[in-house]
C-alpha positions in Angstrom: 139.7 132.8 -29.1 137.8 130.5 -26.8 138.2 127.7 -29.4 142.0 128.2 -29.5 142.2 128.0 -25.7 140.1 124.9 -25.7 142.4 123.3 -28.3 145.5 124.2 -26.2 143.9 122.8 -23.1 142.9 119.7 -25.0 146.4 119.3 -26.3 147.9 119.7 -22.8 145.5 117.2 -21.4 146.3 114.7 -24.1 150.0 115.1 -23.4 149.4 114.7 -19.6 147.3 111.6 -20.2 150.0 110.0 -22.4 152.6 110.7 -19.8 150.4 109.2 -17.1 149.8 106.0 -19.2 153.6 105.8 -19.8 154.4 106.2 -16.1 151.7 103.7 -15.2 153.3 101.1 -17.6 156.7 101.8 -16.1 155.3 101.3 -12.6 153.7 98.0 -13.6 157.1 96.8 -15.1 158.9 97.8 -11.9 156.3 96.1 -9.8 156.7 92.9 -11.9 160.5 93.0 -11.5 160.2 93.6 -7.7 157.8 90.7 -7.4 160.2 88.5 -9.4 163.1 89.5 -7.2 161.1 88.8 -4.0 160.1 85.4 -5.4 163.8 84.6 -6.2 164.8 85.7 -2.7 162.2 83.5 -1.1 163.1 80.5 -3.3 166.8 80.9 -2.3 168.1 81.5 -5.9 171.7 82.7 -6.1 171.9 86.5 -5.9 172.1 88.1 -9.3 175.6 89.5 -8.7 176.9 86.1 -7.6 175.6 84.0 -10.5 178.1 82.6 -12.8 177.3 81.9 -16.5 176.7 78.2 -15.5 173.9 79.4 -13.3 172.2 81.8 -15.7 168.6 80.8 -16.5 165.9 82.6 -18.5 164.0 85.3 -16.6 160.6 86.9 -17.4 159.4 89.0 -19.0 160.6 88.0 -22.5 163.0 90.3 -24.3 161.1 90.0 -27.6 157.8 88.6 -28.8 158.1 87.9 -32.5 155.0 87.6 -34.8 154.6 86.9 -38.5 153.8 83.2 -38.8 150.3 82.4 -39.7 150.0 79.0 -38.0 151.5 77.0 -35.1 155.3 77.4 -34.5 156.7 73.8 -34.7 160.4 74.4 -34.0 162.8 77.2 -33.0 166.6 76.8 -33.4 169.6 79.1 -32.8 172.2 79.6 -35.6 175.5 78.1 -34.3 177.7 81.1 -35.3 175.7 84.3 -36.0 173.1 86.1 -33.8 170.3 84.5 -35.9 167.5 82.2 -35.1 165.1 80.2 -37.3 161.5 79.2 -36.7 159.4 76.7 -38.7 155.7 76.6 -38.8 152.6 74.8 -39.9 152.1 77.7 -42.4 154.7 75.8 -44.6 157.4 78.6 -44.1 160.7 79.0 -42.3 161.5 82.5 -40.9 164.9 83.9 -40.0 165.2 86.5 -37.2 168.1 88.4 -35.5 167.6 87.6 -31.9 169.6 90.4 -30.2 167.5 93.1 -31.9 164.3 91.1 -32.5 164.3 92.0 -36.2 162.8 89.8 -39.0 165.3 89.0 -41.7 163.7 86.8 -44.3 161.3 83.9 -45.1 162.3 80.6 -46.8 159.6 79.1 -48.9 159.4 75.8 -50.7 157.5 73.3 -48.6 153.9 72.7 -49.5 152.7 71.6 -46.1 153.6 72.1 -42.4 157.4 72.4 -41.7 157.9 70.0 -38.8 161.6 70.4 -37.9 164.8 72.3 -38.8 168.4 71.9 -37.9 171.8 73.5 -38.8 175.0 71.8 -39.6 177.9 72.5 -37.2 179.2 75.5 -39.2 175.7 77.0 -39.8 176.3 77.0 -43.6 173.5 74.5 -44.3 169.9 74.3 -42.9 167.9 71.1 -43.2 164.1 71.1 -43.0 161.4 68.4 -43.1 157.7 68.6 -43.7 154.3 66.9 -43.7 154.7 67.1 -47.5 157.0 64.1 -47.1 160.1 65.9 -48.3 163.4 66.9 -46.7 165.1 70.1 -48.0 168.6 71.5 -47.7 169.1 75.2 -47.8 172.2 77.3 -48.5 172.4 79.4 -45.3 175.8 80.9 -46.3 174.9 83.1 -49.3 171.8 82.6 -51.3 169.3 81.2 -48.7 167.9 79.1 -51.6 166.8 75.4 -51.4 169.7 73.5 -53.0 168.4 69.9 -52.6 165.1 68.1 -52.0 165.1 64.5 -50.8 162.2 62.1 -51.1 161.9 58.6 -49.8 159.7 58.6 -46.7 156.1 57.4 -47.2 154.4 59.7 -44.7 154.9 62.9 -42.7 158.6 63.6 -42.0 158.6 64.7 -38.4 162.3 65.3 -37.4 165.7 65.9 -38.9 169.2 66.2 -37.5 172.8 66.6 -39.0 175.6 64.3 -38.0 178.4 66.2 -36.3 180.6 65.9 -39.4 177.8 67.4 -41.5 178.0 64.8 -44.2 174.8 63.0 -43.2 171.3 64.0 -42.3 169.0 61.7 -40.3 165.2 61.9 -40.6 162.3 60.4 -38.7 158.9 59.8 -40.0 155.3 58.8 -39.4 156.1 55.8 -41.7 157.8 54.3 -38.6 161.4 54.5 -40.0 164.5 56.6 -39.6 166.6 57.3 -42.6 170.2 58.4 -43.2 170.9 60.7 -46.2 174.2 61.6 -47.9 174.3 65.4 -48.0 176.5 65.5 -51.0 174.3 63.3 -53.3 170.9 63.5 -51.6 170.6 59.7 -51.6 169.2 57.7 -48.8 172.1 55.5 -47.6 170.4 53.6 -44.7 167.0 52.9 -43.2 166.5 52.0 -39.5 163.4 50.0 -38.7 162.1 48.9 -35.3 159.6 51.4 -34.0 156.0 50.2 -34.2 154.4 53.7 -34.6 155.1 57.2 -35.7 158.7 58.2 -35.0 158.5 61.7 -33.4 162.1 62.8 -33.1 165.6 61.7 -33.9 168.8 63.3 -32.3 172.5 62.4 -32.8 175.0 62.1 -29.9 177.8 64.6 -29.8 180.4 62.1 -31.1 178.0 60.9 -33.9 178.2 57.3 -32.8 174.6 57.0 -31.5 171.1 58.0 -32.5 168.2 58.4 -30.1 164.6 58.3 -31.4 161.2 58.5 -29.7 157.8 57.4 -30.9 154.1 57.1 -30.4 154.9 53.5 -29.4 155.9 55.0 -26.0 159.5 54.0 -26.4 162.9 55.6 -26.8 165.3 53.7 -29.0 169.1 53.9 -29.2 170.8 53.0 -32.5 174.4 52.7 -33.6 175.3 54.9 -36.7 177.9 52.2 -37.7 177.4 51.2 -41.3 177.2 47.5 -40.4 174.6 47.9 -37.6 170.9 48.2 -38.5 169.5 46.8 -35.4 168.3 48.8 -32.4 170.9 48.7 -29.6 168.5 49.4 -26.8 164.8 50.1 -26.1 163.9 52.4 -23.1 160.4 51.6 -22.0 159.3 53.5 -18.9 157.1 56.2 -20.3 153.3 55.6 -20.2 152.3 57.7 -23.3 153.7 59.0 -26.6 157.3 60.2 -26.2 157.5 63.6 -27.9 161.2 64.6 -27.6 164.7 63.5 -26.7 167.9 65.6 -25.9 171.4 64.3 -25.4 173.0 65.7 -22.3 176.3 67.6 -22.6 179.4 66.1 -20.8 179.1 69.0 -18.3 175.8 67.4 -17.0 177.4 64.2 -15.7 178.0 65.5 -12.1 174.5 66.7 -11.7 173.0 63.6 -13.2 175.1 61.4 -10.9 173.9 63.4 -7.9 170.3 63.0 -9.1 170.9 59.2 -9.3 172.3 59.2 -5.8 175.8 58.2 -7.0 179.2 59.3 -5.7 180.6 61.7 -8.3 184.2 60.8 -7.5 183.5 57.1 -8.3 181.5 58.1 -11.4 178.9 55.4 -10.9 177.2 56.3 -14.1 179.5 57.1 -17.0 176.8 57.9 -19.6 176.2 59.0 -22.3 173.0 60.5 -20.8 169.7 61.3 -22.5 166.6 63.2 -21.5 163.1 62.3 -22.9 159.8 64.2 -22.6 156.4 62.5 -23.0 152.7 63.0 -23.1 152.6 61.3 -19.7 153.7 64.8 -18.5 157.1 63.6 -17.2 160.7 64.0 -18.2 163.1 61.1 -17.7 166.9 61.1 -17.6 168.6 57.9 -18.8 172.0 56.3 -18.7 172.2 55.1 -22.2 175.2 52.8 -21.5 173.0 50.7 -19.2 169.4 51.6 -20.2 168.6 52.6 -16.7 166.3 55.5 -15.9 168.2 57.6 -13.3 165.6 60.3 -12.6 162.0 61.3 -13.4 161.1 65.0 -13.3 157.4 65.6 -12.4 155.6 69.0 -12.5 154.2 69.8 -15.9 150.4 69.7 -16.1 150.3 68.6 -19.8 152.3 67.0 -22.6 156.1 67.7 -22.6 156.9 68.8 -26.1 160.5 70.0 -26.1 163.7 69.7 -24.0 167.0 71.6 -24.1 170.0 71.3 -21.8 171.8 74.3 -20.3 175.3 74.3 -21.7 176.6 74.3 -18.1 174.9 71.0 -17.5 173.2 71.9 -14.2 169.8 72.6 -15.7 167.4 71.1 -18.1 164.7 73.3 -19.8 161.4 71.9 -21.0 158.4 73.2 -23.0 154.9 71.9 -22.5 151.3 72.1 -23.6 150.6 73.6 -20.1 151.9 76.8 -21.8 155.0 77.0 -19.6 158.7 76.6 -19.8 160.3 74.9 -16.8 163.9 75.1 -15.6 164.8 71.9 -13.7 167.6 71.7 -11.2 168.9 68.3 -12.3 171.0 67.4 -9.3 168.0 67.9 -6.9 165.4 66.7 -9.5 163.2 69.7 -8.8 161.6 72.5 -10.8 163.7 75.6 -10.1 161.6 78.0 -12.1 158.4 78.1 -14.1 158.0 80.6 -16.9 154.4 81.3 -17.9 155.6 81.7 -21.4 152.8 81.6 -23.9 149.0 82.0 -24.4 148.7 78.5 -25.9 150.8 75.2 -26.0 154.6 75.8 -25.9 155.9 73.5 -28.7 159.6 74.0 -28.8 162.6 75.7 -27.2 166.4 76.1 -27.7 169.2 77.2 -25.4 172.1 79.1 -27.1 175.3 77.3 -26.6 177.5 80.3 -25.7 175.2 83.4 -25.3 172.7 84.0 -22.5 169.5 83.5 -24.6 166.6 81.0 -24.8 164.0 81.0 -27.5 160.5 79.3 -27.5 157.7 78.8 -30.0 154.0 78.2 -29.5 150.6 77.3 -30.9 149.8 81.0 -30.1 151.8 81.9 -33.3 154.6 83.7 -31.4 158.3 83.2 -31.1 159.8 84.5 -27.8 163.3 85.5 -27.0 164.3 85.2 -23.3 167.4 86.7 -21.7 169.3 84.6 -19.1 170.8 86.1 -16.0 
């Protein structure tokens, strides 16, 4: 009888203890949200109810922390149509996730070394990946999720890939100091751009497909014409003091904020663009007017290398990821850091901003992919 009473008391105590722990966790979450709200109030951020979608920015804590990769996350990218996101890793795999529920969908395998970059075509039917195994792979993202083409031609680690807006070309950048253009239909290399003196870290295509921006260990950003008759570099941007890790073309919506940052009169449109952001190991982010080669603004605040950059679709903000483990939201017009998210336990390597939904994703050396809700 006594043993039964002891068991009942033990069971009740266990339930009570579990309830206390649950309540404690809830209290901590509420305290965190209260602290966040107080900080926003002190910083003068727009009140939540008054924010328009153009003002939404990622807010802590993260909505999901996704695990499964066995090595550093190198790149995270949103699917342009479906509520899917893709992450690549030094574990030689690509993982597909559903970002609204945080569920793992599948793994794409085929590369034999670190997958360095991934990109979707405009419709999201094809995914391109590149690797330290010196290959570029095209994946059917519409039905089979199989590799449908493998392209070889670079002589070293392929560090970056991007589709042309039309989807008929893929551009790649490599440690062999070149950028190559590939015909998607045939898999043949149709053009090679030479000019960088060191490892080319990233290549990105302008929205109209007319220009390429590349960045390199040679501390420069270069602008190239995609015109078939032009092989020469159009422009070399040289103000960074260390390796340039990333570049991101600004959306048209960013023109007003960038002109304000440059001290221009918006009505006279002093700077017509196109505009480009670049992030460097010198810990700075620079915003350039590509039509003139002028650096219009320098954003200072990160405490370590800047590894990734993504523009807010509304154009007012630029987001950056850094080896200081943070994501920063920059108010472009006032060239100041609006918000710092202490995002990861290790270097933050990549981020992406969804072009129509209020979500940001980030990846890190800590092996996690995080989904952040914007509000």
